[in-house]
N, C-alpha and C positions, 0 to 999 in steps of 0.2 A: 114362062119363062121368064125366070126371075130377075131384076134389075141388076146389073154388075154393082152398083153403086150401094145395094142394099147387101152384097155379097160379102164388098168390102167393108162394111161397117160391121159385117157379122166377124170376119177376120179379124179386124179391128178389137173388136170386143174381147176376142178369145187371146188376142196377143197380149192384150194389159191382163186380161183376169186367170189363163189358166195358161202360162207359156208351155209346161210340158205336151198338154194336148196340141198347144199353137206348133210345136216344133216338130209333133208326131202328124200332123195333119201335114206341114209343109213339105215333109219327108215321101208325100204321095206323089201320083203323080198328079200335074195341074188340072186336066181335067177331071180329077175323083176329088176336088177339096173344098167344093164351093159347097156341097150338101154336109158335109160334115162340119166345115165352118158354124153353116146353122143350126146345126143339131145342139153343138156344143156351145154356140152362142144363148139359143134356150137354156141350156144346163146350167148356163153361169144366174140367169136370170132368176130360175125358182130356188137355187142354191145361194142368192141375196135375200132373197123372201125374208128367212125368220132373222136377218142382220141388219136391215135395214131400218129397224123400228124399234121400240121397244114395246109398241102397243100390240097384241097379242092377235086383237080382231083386224090393223091393218095388216100385218105380215098374212092372215087368210086370206083378206079380200084380195092382195097379190095372189098368190096360187090359187084362189079360184077364176081370177083373171085369163091366167095362163087354161084351166080349163076349161074356160066357155069357149075358149080360141080356139080350142082344138075339137070342142064336139059343135064348133059353129052357132054358139051362141053369145057370140058377143064380136063386132068387128076387130080387126087386125090392124089396132091404132099403133101398137107397139112397132118400132123400126123391125124387130127382129120377128114379129109374126109373118107378115108377107112371106119372105124365103123361106121360113117354117114350113106355113101353110104350102107353099107351093113343092116342098119337099115331102109332106106326108101326100099328093095327092098323086106326085110324078113316080113315086116308088112303093106306094100303099103301104106306109109304114104305122106301124099297127098301134091304133089311138090308144084300145086297154093299157099296152106297154107302156106308153108315154104318160100316160096320167099314171101309171104306179113309179116314176121317174118324178113327179111331182108331189104324189102322196108320202113319200118318204122324208120327204122334206117338215113333214109337220108334227112330228116328234122332236126335231129342233127348238118348233115355236112355245115361247114361255116356260120355259122347264132347265133348272139349274142341271139336273141328272137322267138327262134324257134314254137313257137304259140299264133296266133294272139287270141284265144280265145280258149274259154273251150270244145268247137265241137273239134278244133283241136288238144287240148291235149287226149281229149276221144278217136280218132279213133289212133292215135298212140299207146295209151295204149294198145286199143283193136287187132291192129294189131300186138303187140307186144307181151305182156305177155298175154294175152287172147288168140292168136293162137296159143302160145308156149306151156300154158295148155291143148289146144285142141290135140295140138299134142304129149306129153307125155299122156295123156289117149287112143289115139289111139295105141303108141307104147305097150301100156302094153293090148293091146285086146278090146279095149271098144270101141266106134261109132267114128266115125269121125266126127269133126266140132260140137260138143253136144253144142246147146245153151247156158246151164247155166253154162255150163264147161269155156265154153269162158267170160260167165260175172264174175264169180269166178275168173279167171286170170286176166281180167283187173281189176278187185277191187285189186288184191294181186300186180297189176303192178302201180296200185295208191299208195299204202302202201311203196312201197320200192320207188317211185319216190321221192314223201314226204322226206324220209326218205335222199336222195340225196340232198336235195335244198341247204344245207348248201357249199356242195361240188361244186356244180355247180356255186351257188354266187360265190365264190372261185375262180374257175377257169374264171368268169369276163362272164359268162350268168345272162340273166333275167329268171328263168326256167317255172315260172308260167305267164299265162297269166291277171293275178289279183291277188298280193299278199298281199292283205290286209287281217287283221286275219279274218274278218266276210267272205269276199269270200273262204280262205280256208277251214274255217268249213265245209261251203256249200259244198264244194268240196268231203271233206272227208266224209258228213252225204249220198251225191249220191252214193259215194263208197261203203257204207254200206247199202244203199238202194239195189244195186246190188246184193251185198253179200248175203244178207237177202231172196232177190225173187228168188236165184237161187235155194236155198239150197231142198225145196223140191223137183226140178229136179235132183238135186244129187244122192238122192236116190236110183237112177232110174241107177243111171252107174254100170257098174256090177260091182261084187265084186273085180274081178281078176284087177277089172283096176284101185281099187280106192287107193292104196297106191298112185300114182298120185297126186289124190289132195291133199296130206299132203305138198305140195309144198307153201301152201297157207295158211299155217298154222297160221302164223303171223298175219295175215290182219286186222281180226276182229278189234283185240285189239290196234294195231296201227292208225287205221283208227277212232278207238273212241278216242281215244287221240288226235288225229289231230281235230277233231270236237270239242270235249270238252274243249280243251287246243290247240288253234291254234298258239298260240306263242311258242310250243315246237319246230316247223317246223323250224323258221330260227335259236334256237337255238341250233338246231342238239340232243334235249332232248327225241324223238321217240325212244320208244323199249322197253324192260324188262331187268331186273336183268340176266345174264346168268343163273342162276337156273331157274325163271321163262321162260323162252327162253326155255329152255330145258323140263321141265318139263310143257309145255302147249305143243310139240308136240310129247311126249308120251301121254297126256288126249288125242288129236287130233284122234292117232294114234289108242286109245283103242276105240273110241265112233264116228269117221268117224265123216261126214260132215251132 
């Protein structure tokens, strides 16, 4: 059983670094939260790897550490590693899917323009956010690698990525393969199409696992903004008021996807 202090550390890590997912987890029943916090804390660690150092080799080493931990080839010395590995063992999480989450971050290391085309961006989103949401559903005893869950997570990943564009550009990146407003609008529409196509299948996710889907609660609103007003992306103006943000989470928690 995972130590409560270790889970508290994971929760604090997520609260600081990923406030949307933190709120989504807090909307889930208390007994369902620990594994999600461990999973999302792990995701934060691998997401940070390309950004905490300018040395590509050091960033690669950080990602390799997590691969080695998952494969049992390195001791779980990081505070997040023991609760993560407890979750992997208890829920039999798919190691290959966890490795996809790590591998997705490779493209961000040591490159100014990570995506040559839209296909590359979609692969990154599917292997990162899409796979992560699938793991969250599995952590709550849902099916592994549910294709509609991956589609929802991919759309969520695009929404989050579009909100991050100003920060990425400020860091000297060219984050989008095509930054023209019409291209951004088309990209957001594709994300909405994925989200809408996934919804019928999401209704078949077991009730016990549906709290994991709350992590994507803002995706439709954000992608709709980006599609109809693509200039908001570069302006850093995507999103909702705090009242609307929290209210939409409560509404989604009550009606589901």
